[in-house]
One Martini backbone bead per residue (centre of mass of N, CA, C, O) as a GRO file, in nm:
protein
   70
    1MET     BB    1   6.625  -1.133   1.863
    2ASP     BB    2   6.736  -0.845   1.716
    3PRO     BB    3   6.994  -0.816   1.481
    4ASN     BB    4   6.879  -0.497   1.428
    5PRO     BB    5   6.899  -0.261   1.627
    6GLU     BB    6   6.843   0.061   1.667
    7GLU     BB    7   6.996   0.016   1.927
    8PRO     BB    8   7.272  -0.040   2.082
    9VAL     BB    9   7.424  -0.249   2.281
   10ASP     BB   10   7.523  -0.223   2.614
   11VAL     BB   11   7.755  -0.413   2.756
   12TYR     BB   12   7.835  -0.260   3.000
   13ALA     BB   13   7.559  -0.245   3.127
   14LEU     BB   14   7.513  -0.554   3.147
   15LEU     BB   15   7.758  -0.612   3.329
   16ARG     BB   16   7.684  -0.416   3.556
   17ALA     BB   17   7.408  -0.544   3.631
   18ALA     BB   18   7.511  -0.829   3.696
   19ALA     BB   19   7.699  -0.741   3.919
   20GLU     BB   20   7.484  -0.604   4.099
   21ALA     BB   21   7.322  -0.856   4.143
   22ARG     BB   22   7.545  -1.021   4.283
   23LEU     BB   23   7.577  -0.829   4.512
   24ARG     BB   24   7.291  -0.846   4.632
   25THR     BB   25   7.294  -1.148   4.672
   26ALA     BB   26   7.539  -1.173   4.869
   27LYS     BB   27   7.417  -0.981   5.085
   28ALA     BB   28   7.157  -1.137   5.132
   29MET     BB   29   7.274  -1.417   5.216
   30LEU     BB   30   7.441  -1.308   5.458
   31SER     BB   31   7.200  -1.185   5.613
   32ALA     BB   32   7.032  -1.447   5.627
   33TYR     BB   33   7.237  -1.607   5.795
   34GLU     BB   34   7.260  -1.404   6.028
   35ALA     BB   35   6.928  -1.439   6.076
   36ASN     BB   36   6.840  -1.737   6.038
   37ALA     BB   37   6.623  -1.771   5.784
   38PHE     BB   38   6.657  -2.105   5.711
   39GLY     BB   39   6.675  -2.281   6.012
   40THR     BB   40   6.970  -2.322   5.931
   41PRO     BB   41   7.280  -2.310   5.970
   42ALA     BB   42   7.559  -2.213   5.856
   43THR     BB   43   7.816  -2.304   5.683
   44PRO     BB   44   8.143  -2.249   5.620
   45GLU     BB   45   8.098  -2.280   5.315
   46ASP     BB   46   7.866  -2.078   5.281
   47LEU     BB   47   8.022  -1.826   5.385
   48ALA     BB   48   8.263  -1.846   5.197
   49TYR     BB   49   8.122  -1.824   4.929
   50TRP     BB   50   7.983  -1.536   4.979
   51LYS     BB   51   8.230  -1.379   5.042
   52GLN     BB   52   8.379  -1.442   4.773
   53GLU     BB   53   8.155  -1.316   4.597
   54LEU     BB   54   8.180  -1.032   4.705
   55ALA     BB   55   8.477  -0.984   4.645
   56ASP     BB   56   8.468  -1.030   4.345
   57VAL     BB   57   8.248  -0.818   4.266
   58GLN     BB   58   8.398  -0.577   4.362
   59VAL     BB   59   8.626  -0.603   4.168
   60GLU     BB   60   8.457  -0.601   3.911
   61LEU     BB   61   8.340  -0.315   3.956
   62ALA     BB   62   8.614  -0.159   3.976
   63GLY     BB   63   8.655  -0.235   3.648
   64LEU     BB   64   8.401  -0.079   3.593
   65HIS     BB   65   8.398   0.168   3.339
   66ASP     BB   66   8.385   0.464   3.120
   67ALA     BB   67   8.661   0.454   2.928
   68HIS     BB   68   8.525   0.350   2.652
   69ARG     BB   69   8.364   0.647   2.600
   70THR     BB   70   8.624   0.850   2.537
   0.00000   0.00000   0.00000
């Protein structure tokens, strides 16, 4: 990693990209469980985990905005 990049790293963009990836993952996991794609049914704990992850990341994304750029 270059300690003096020509363009500064946009930490906001990195955080938003990570949160968006978590959102896609949570949605995909819940869809896969709904479709019984894993060959075994989801446990209540599995569903609770991914539903909570989905809720958490939606709250996180709602808090990420461009206010720091004004």
